[in-house]
N, CA, C and O atoms as a GROMACS GRO file, in nm:
protein
  308
    1UNK      N    1   8.828   9.700  10.618
    1UNK     CA    2   8.909   9.590  10.570
    1UNK      C    3   8.864   9.553  10.428
    1UNK      O    4   8.749   9.576  10.389
    2UNK      N    5   8.957   9.494  10.355
    2UNK     CA    6   8.936   9.465  10.214
    2UNK      C    7   8.979   9.320  10.187
    2UNK      O    8   9.090   9.280  10.222
    3UNK      N    9   8.890   9.242  10.124
    3UNK     CA   10   8.924   9.106  10.083
    3UNK      C   11   8.981   9.110   9.942
    3UNK      O   12   8.931   9.182   9.856
    4UNK      N   13   9.086   9.031   9.919
    4UNK     CA   14   9.145   9.016   9.787
    4UNK      C   15   9.118   8.875   9.735
    4UNK      O   16   9.131   8.777   9.809
    5UNK      N   17   9.078   8.866   9.608
    5UNK     CA   18   9.043   8.739   9.546
    5UNK      C   19   9.122   8.718   9.419
    5UNK      O   20   9.158   8.815   9.351
    6UNK      N   21   9.149   8.592   9.385
    6UNK     CA   22   9.202   8.555   9.255
    6UNK      C   23   9.085   8.562   9.158
    6UNK      O   24   8.984   8.494   9.178
    7UNK      N   25   9.096   8.643   9.054
    7UNK     CA   26   8.986   8.661   8.959
    7UNK      C   27   8.951   8.530   8.889
    7UNK      O   28   8.833   8.498   8.872
    8UNK      N   29   9.052   8.455   8.848
    8UNK     CA   30   9.028   8.332   8.772
    8UNK      C   31   8.957   8.225   8.854
    8UNK      O   32   8.866   8.158   8.803
    9UNK      N   33   8.997   8.208   8.981
    9UNK     CA   34   8.942   8.100   9.063
    9UNK      C   35   8.838   8.147   9.164
    9UNK      O   36   8.767   8.065   9.222
   10UNK      N   37   8.830   8.277   9.184
   10UNK     CA   38   8.744   8.338   9.286
   10UNK      C   39   8.785   8.297   9.428
   10UNK      O   40   8.706   8.310   9.521
   11UNK      N   41   8.908   8.249   9.443
   11UNK     CA   42   8.960   8.209   9.573
   11UNK      C   43   8.998   8.333   9.654
   11UNK      O   44   9.062   8.425   9.603
   12UNK      N   45   8.958   8.334   9.781
   12UNK     CA   46   8.999   8.441   9.872
   12UNK      C   47   9.148   8.427   9.898
   12UNK      O   48   9.195   8.322   9.942
   13UNK      N   49   9.222   8.533   9.870
   13UNK     CA   50   9.366   8.534   9.893
   13UNK      C   51   9.400   8.581  10.033
   13UNK      O   52   9.497   8.536  10.093
   14UNK      N   53   9.319   8.672  10.085
   14UNK     CA   54   9.342   8.725  10.217
   14UNK      C   55   9.274   8.859  10.236
   14UNK      O   56   9.208   8.911  10.146
   15UNK      N   57   9.291   8.914  10.353
   15UNK     CA   58   9.231   9.042  10.390
   15UNK      C   59   9.341   9.141  10.421
   15UNK      O   60   9.438   9.110  10.491
   16UNK      N   61   9.326   9.262  10.369
   16UNK     CA   62   9.425   9.368  10.390
   16UNK      C   63   9.354   9.494  10.439
   16UNK      O   64   9.231   9.499  10.445
   17UNK      N   65   9.432   9.592  10.474
   17UNK     CA   66   9.378   9.718  10.525
   17UNK      C   67   9.341   9.812  10.411
   17UNK      O   68   9.381   9.792  10.297
   18UNK      N   69   9.266   9.914  10.444
   18UNK     CA   70   9.235  10.019  10.347
   18UNK      C   71   9.362  10.088  10.300
   18UNK      O   72   9.371  10.130  10.184
   19UNK      N   73   9.460  10.100  10.388
   19UNK     CA   74   9.588  10.162  10.349
   19UNK      C   75   9.659  10.080  10.243
   19UNK      O   76   9.721  10.135  10.152
   20UNK      N   77   9.650   9.947  10.253
   20UNK     CA   78   9.710   9.861  10.151
   20UNK      C   79   9.637   9.874  10.018
   20UNK      O   80   9.700   9.876   9.913
   21UNK      N   81   9.506   9.883  10.024
   21UNK     CA   82   9.430   9.905   9.901
   21UNK      C   83   9.469  10.037   9.838
   21UNK      O   84   9.482  10.046   9.716
   22UNK      N   85   9.490  10.139   9.918
   22UNK     CA   86   9.531  10.269   9.866
   22UNK      C   87   9.670  10.260   9.803
   22UNK      O   88   9.696  10.325   9.702
   23UNK      N   89   9.759  10.181   9.862
   23UNK     CA   90   9.893  10.162   9.806
   23UNK      C   91   9.883  10.097   9.668
   23UNK      O   92   9.956  10.134   9.576
   24UNK      N   93   9.793   9.999   9.653
   24UNK     CA   94   9.770   9.938   9.522
   24UNK      C   95   9.718  10.041   9.423
   24UNK      O   96   9.767  10.050   9.310
   25UNK      N   97   9.619  10.118   9.464
   25UNK     CA   98   9.558  10.218   9.376
   25UNK      C   99   9.659  10.325   9.335
   25UNK      O  100   9.660  10.370   9.220
   26UNK      N  101   9.744  10.366   9.429
   26UNK     CA  102   9.844  10.469   9.399
   26UNK      C  103   9.951  10.418   9.303
   26UNK      O  104  10.000  10.494   9.219
   27UNK      N  105   9.987  10.290   9.314
   27UNK     CA  106  10.097  10.236   9.236
   27UNK      C  107  10.055  10.183   9.100
   27UNK      O  108  10.136  10.177   9.007
   28UNK      N  109   9.927  10.144   9.088
   28UNK     CA  110   9.883  10.075   8.966
   28UNK      C  111   9.779  10.154   8.891
   28UNK      O  112   9.708  10.238   8.947
   29UNK      N  113   9.770  10.126   8.763
   29UNK     CA  114   9.676  10.195   8.675
   29UNK      C  115   9.535  10.139   8.692
   29UNK      O  116   9.515  10.017   8.692
   30UNK      N  117   9.439  10.228   8.707
   30UNK     CA  118   9.299  10.188   8.711
   30UNK      C  119   9.236  10.229   8.579
   30UNK      O  120   9.258  10.339   8.529
   31UNK      N  121   9.156  10.138   8.523
   31UNK     CA  122   9.094  10.165   8.394
   31UNK      C  123   8.976  10.260   8.405
   31UNK      O  124   8.942  10.331   8.310
   32UNK      N  125   8.912  10.262   8.523
   32UNK     CA  126   8.799  10.353   8.546
   32UNK      C  127   8.784  10.375   8.695
   32UNK      O  128   8.852  10.310   8.775
   33UNK      N  129   8.696  10.466   8.734
   33UNK     CA  130   8.678  10.497   8.875
   33UNK      C  131   8.615  10.383   8.954
   33UNK      O  132   8.627  10.378   9.076
   34UNK      N  133   8.547  10.291   8.884
   34UNK     CA  134   8.488  10.177   8.954
   34UNK      C  135   8.566  10.048   8.931
   34UNK      O  136   8.514   9.939   8.954
   35UNK      N  137   8.690  10.060   8.885
   35UNK     CA  138   8.777   9.946   8.862
   35UNK      C  139   8.812   9.881   8.996
   35UNK      O  140   8.850   9.951   9.090
   36UNK      N  141   8.800   9.750   9.005
   36UNK     CA  142   8.834   9.684   9.131
   36UNK      C  143   8.922   9.562   9.108
   36UNK      O  144   8.920   9.468   9.188
   37UNK      N  145   9.002   9.564   9.000
   37UNK     CA  146   9.093   9.453   8.978
   37UNK      C  147   9.228   9.504   8.928
   37UNK      O  148   9.239   9.612   8.870
   38UNK      N  149   9.330   9.422   8.953
   38UNK     CA  150   9.467   9.456   8.917
   38UNK      C  151   9.540   9.330   8.872
   38UNK      O  152   9.514   9.221   8.922
   39UNK      N  153   9.631   9.346   8.776
   39UNK     CA  154   9.721   9.238   8.740
   39UNK      C  155   9.848   9.255   8.822
   39UNK      O  156   9.909   9.362   8.822
   40UNK      N  157   9.886   9.149   8.892
   40UNK     CA  158  10.003   9.153   8.981
   40UNK      C  159  10.106   9.054   8.930
   40UNK      O  160  10.076   8.939   8.900
   41UNK      N  161  10.231   9.102   8.920
   41UNK     CA  162  10.343   9.014   8.888
   41UNK      C  163  10.460   9.051   8.979
   41UNK      O  164  10.447   9.138   9.065
   42UNK      N  165  10.574   8.986   8.959
   42UNK     CA  166  10.690   9.010   9.046
   42UNK      C  167  10.734   9.156   9.042
   42UNK      O  168  10.772   9.211   9.145
   43UNK      N  169  10.728   9.219   8.925
   43UNK     CA  170  10.767   9.361   8.914
   43UNK      C  171  10.673   9.450   8.995
   43UNK      O  172  10.716   9.547   9.057
   44UNK      N  173  10.545   9.418   8.993
   44UNK     CA  174  10.446   9.493   9.070
   44UNK      C  175  10.477   9.484   9.218
   44UNK      O  176  10.472   9.584   9.290
   45UNK      N  177  10.508   9.364   9.263
   45UNK     CA  178  10.538   9.344   9.405
   45UNK      C  179  10.662   9.423   9.445
   45UNK      O  180  10.664   9.484   9.551
   46UNK      N  181  10.763   9.423   9.359
   46UNK     CA  182  10.884   9.502   9.387
   46UNK      C  183  10.850   9.650   9.397
   46UNK      O  184  10.904   9.721   9.482
   47UNK      N  185  10.761   9.697   9.310
   47UNK     CA  186  10.718   9.837   9.311
   47UNK      C  187  10.647   9.872   9.442
   47UNK      O  188  10.665   9.981   9.496
   48UNK      N  189  10.568   9.779   9.493
   48UNK     CA  190  10.491   9.802   9.615
   48UNK      C  191  10.573   9.787   9.743
   48UNK      O  192  10.538   9.843   9.847
   49UNK      N  193  10.683   9.712   9.734
   49UNK     CA  194  10.766   9.688   9.853
   49UNK      C  195  10.815   9.820   9.908
   49UNK      O  196  10.878   9.898   9.837
   50UNK      N  197  10.787   9.845  10.033
   50UNK     CA  198  10.822   9.970  10.097
   50UNK      C  199  10.706  10.069  10.102
   50UNK      O  200  10.709  10.163  10.181
   51UNK      N  201  10.603  10.047  10.019
   51UNK     CA  202  10.485  10.133  10.018
   51UNK      C  203  10.366  10.065  10.086
   51UNK      O  204  10.278  10.131  10.140
   52UNK      N  205  10.366   9.932  10.083
   52UNK     CA  206  10.255   9.855  10.139
   52UNK      C  207  10.306   9.772  10.257
   52UNK      O  208  10.426   9.758  10.277
   53UNK      N  209  10.213   9.719  10.333
   53UNK     CA  210  10.250   9.640  10.451
   53UNK      C  211  10.314   9.507  10.409
   53UNK      O  212  10.296   9.460  10.297
   54UNK      N  213  10.388   9.450  10.501
   54UNK     CA  214  10.448   9.319  10.474
   54UNK      C  215  10.339   9.214  10.454
   54UNK      O  216  10.360   9.116  10.381
   55UNK      N  217  10.224   9.232  10.516
   55UNK     CA  218  10.112   9.140  10.498
   55UNK      C  219  10.068   9.137  10.352
   55UNK      O  220  10.051   9.029  10.295
   56UNK      N  221  10.050   9.254  10.292
   56UNK     CA  222  10.009   9.260  10.152
   56UNK      C  223  10.118   9.203  10.061
   56UNK      O  224  10.088   9.127   9.969
   57UNK      N  225  10.242   9.238  10.086
   57UNK     CA  226  10.353   9.190  10.004
   57UNK      C  227  10.359   9.037  10.007
   57UNK      O  228  10.372   8.973   9.903
   58UNK      N  229  10.349   8.978  10.126
   58UNK     CA  230  10.354   8.832  10.138
   58UNK      C  231  10.233   8.768  10.070
   58UNK      O  232  10.247   8.665  10.004
   59UNK      N  233  10.116   8.827  10.086
   59UNK     CA  234   9.994   8.775  10.024
   59UNK      C  235  10.009   8.775   9.872
   59UNK      O  236   9.974   8.677   9.806
   60UNK      N  237  10.060   8.884   9.816
   60UNK     CA  238  10.078   8.893   9.671
   60UNK      C  239  10.184   8.796   9.621
   60UNK      O  240  10.167   8.734   9.516
   61UNK      N  241  10.292   8.781   9.695
   61UNK     CA  242  10.396   8.686   9.655
   61UNK      C  243  10.340   8.544   9.652
   61UNK      O  244  10.370   8.467   9.561
   62UNK      N  245  10.260   8.509   9.751
   62UNK     CA  246  10.199   8.376   9.755
   62UNK      C  247  10.102   8.358   9.638
   62UNK      O  248  10.095   8.250   9.580
   63UNK      N  249  10.028   8.462   9.604
   63UNK     CA  250   9.930   8.454   9.495
   63UNK      C  251  10.000   8.436   9.360
   63UNK      O  252   9.953   8.358   9.277
   64UNK      N  253  10.109   8.506   9.339
   64UNK     CA  254  10.182   8.496   9.212
   64UNK      C  255  10.260   8.364   9.207
   64UNK      O  256  10.266   8.298   9.103
   65UNK      N  257  10.320   8.325   9.320
   65UNK     CA  258  10.398   8.202   9.324
   65UNK      C  259  10.508   8.203   9.220
   65UNK      O  260  10.581   8.302   9.207
   66UNK      N  261  10.521   8.093   9.147
   66UNK     CA  262  10.624   8.085   9.044
   66UNK      C  263  10.568   8.118   8.906
   66UNK      O  264  10.637   8.102   8.805
   67UNK      N  265  10.443   8.164   8.902
   67UNK     CA  266  10.380   8.199   8.775
   67UNK      C  267  10.422   8.336   8.725
   67UNK      O  268  10.500   8.407   8.788
   68UNK      N  269  10.367   8.372   8.610
   68UNK     CA  270  10.397   8.500   8.547
   68UNK      C  271  10.322   8.615   8.611
   68UNK      O  272  10.364   8.730   8.602
   69UNK      N  273  10.211   8.585   8.676
   69UNK     CA  274  10.131   8.689   8.739
   69UNK      C  275   9.990   8.638   8.764
   69UNK      O  276   9.954   8.528   8.724
   70UNK      N  277   9.912   8.722   8.831
   70UNK     CA  278   9.776   8.685   8.867
   70UNK      C  279   9.688   8.809   8.866
   70UNK      O  280   9.731   8.917   8.907
   71UNK      N  281   9.567   8.792   8.818
   71UNK     CA  282   9.468   8.900   8.822
   71UNK      C  283   9.396   8.888   8.956
   71UNK      O  284   9.341   8.783   8.990
   72UNK      N  285   9.395   8.998   9.032
   72UNK     CA  286   9.325   8.998   9.160
   72UNK      C  287   9.213   9.102   9.156
   72UNK      O  288   9.218   9.198   9.078
   73UNK      N  289   9.113   9.081   9.240
   73UNK     CA  290   9.008   9.181   9.257
   73UNK      C  291   8.990   9.204   9.406
   73UNK      O  292   9.022   9.118   9.488
   74UNK      N  293   8.939   9.321   9.439
   74UNK     CA  294   8.917   9.353   9.580
   74UNK      C  295   8.770   9.378   9.604
   74UNK      O  296   8.694   9.414   9.515
   75UNK      N  297   8.732   9.356   9.731
   75UNK     CA  298   8.594   9.375   9.774
   75UNK      C  299   8.596   9.419   9.920
   75UNK      O  300   8.656   9.354  10.005
   76UNK      N  301   8.529   9.530   9.947
   76UNK     CA  302   8.522   9.577  10.086
   76UNK      C  303   8.434   9.484  10.168
   76UNK      O  304   8.332   9.434  10.120
   77UNK      N  305   8.476   9.463  10.292
   77UNK     CA  306   8.397   9.377  10.383
   77UNK      C  307   8.281   9.454  10.438
   77UNK      O  308   8.203   9.400  10.516
   0.00000   0.00000   0.00000
């Protein structure tokens, strides 16, 4: 299992599966092999819809809210 956090506030957003983390990694650019953060916005969520679980999609939508986007980081439990 993988915990997702808001980088700015360090708030735990929720826990997702390894498959969801892989969906993020497959869809988004990583700056290096040890990169553990992603910028998420509405377009990112649309890109992930159908590739990731509904749990991850809902979690990301809640994290972005009505804002322009949010930087998230992941951490294995």
